[in-house]
N, C-alpha and C positions, 0 to 999 in steps of 0.2 A: 273165307279163304279165297285168294285170288286165282284166276286161271293160270296154267303153266304153259309156256311157249318153249317150243323146241325146234331148232334148226339142225339138220343133219346133212353134211356134205359127203357124198359118196363118189369116189372115182374109179371107173373101170380100167382094166389093163387095156393096153392098145389092142384093138380088135374085138374087144368083148363088149363094147357099149350096147350092141343090140340085145345081148343076153340080159344085161343089167336092166336096160329100159323096159324089156317085157316083164321081167320079174317084178320091178318096181310098179309098173302099171297095174298088175294084177293085185299087188299088195295094197294100193290106194282103195279099191273097192272094198275089200274085207276090213281095212282099217277104219274107213268112214263109218262102218256099221257097228263098230265097238262101243260099249257103254262108256260115257265120258269123253269120246272123241267129238270136239267142237268143230274141228276143222283140220284137214290133212290134204296139202297140196304138194304136187310133185312138179319140179321144174328142171329144164335142161339149162345148164350154165353155159356162159360164152367161154368158159374153160373147156378145153377138149375133154371129151370122155367123162364129163363131171355132172352129177345130178344133185339136186338139192331138194329136201323135203322141208316145208314150213308147217309145223303142227301147232295146234292149241288143244290142250287137254284140260278137262274140269279141275283135275288135282294130281298130285304125284302118284297116288294109289291107282288111277285110272292109266297114267303112263306106265307104271310097273306091270299092270296087267298086260297091257299092249306088248311089253317087252317080253312077257312070258307066253305070249299067245302062240297057238299052234300054226297060224299062218305067217306069223314073223318067223318062226323056227324053220318052217318049209321054205320061206324066201331065202333065208341064210343058207340053207343046204343046197337049193337050186343055184345060186350064184358060185358056189364053190370057190375056185381060185381065180375067178373073174374080176374081183377087186384088185386095184393096184396097192391097197394098203387098207389099214383100219378105217372105217367111216369116222369122220369127226362129228361128234354129236354135242351140241351146246344147248344148255338150258338157259334161258334168257331171264334176266332180272331187270325190270323196268326201272329207270333212272329219274323219270318224271311222270 
């Protein structure tokens, strides 16, 4: 089975970028320690108030475990209404 790559685009409400950045930075450390996490990187986009995670998981089951993890639930709760909308999460399929 091949690795699973995921990109998530998260946009903060105006004035909330610092809150989102701090929560995401804390999430990086916990996520990298998860079973099946091959890589988990956080980037600031050139688009205002926008962050991007680039993730590689061993398989879909490991991603599912991440999505159900207590630290992700805590991050979602901590961000509250600070997002401008729902995160855009893309599972990528290689074409070559």
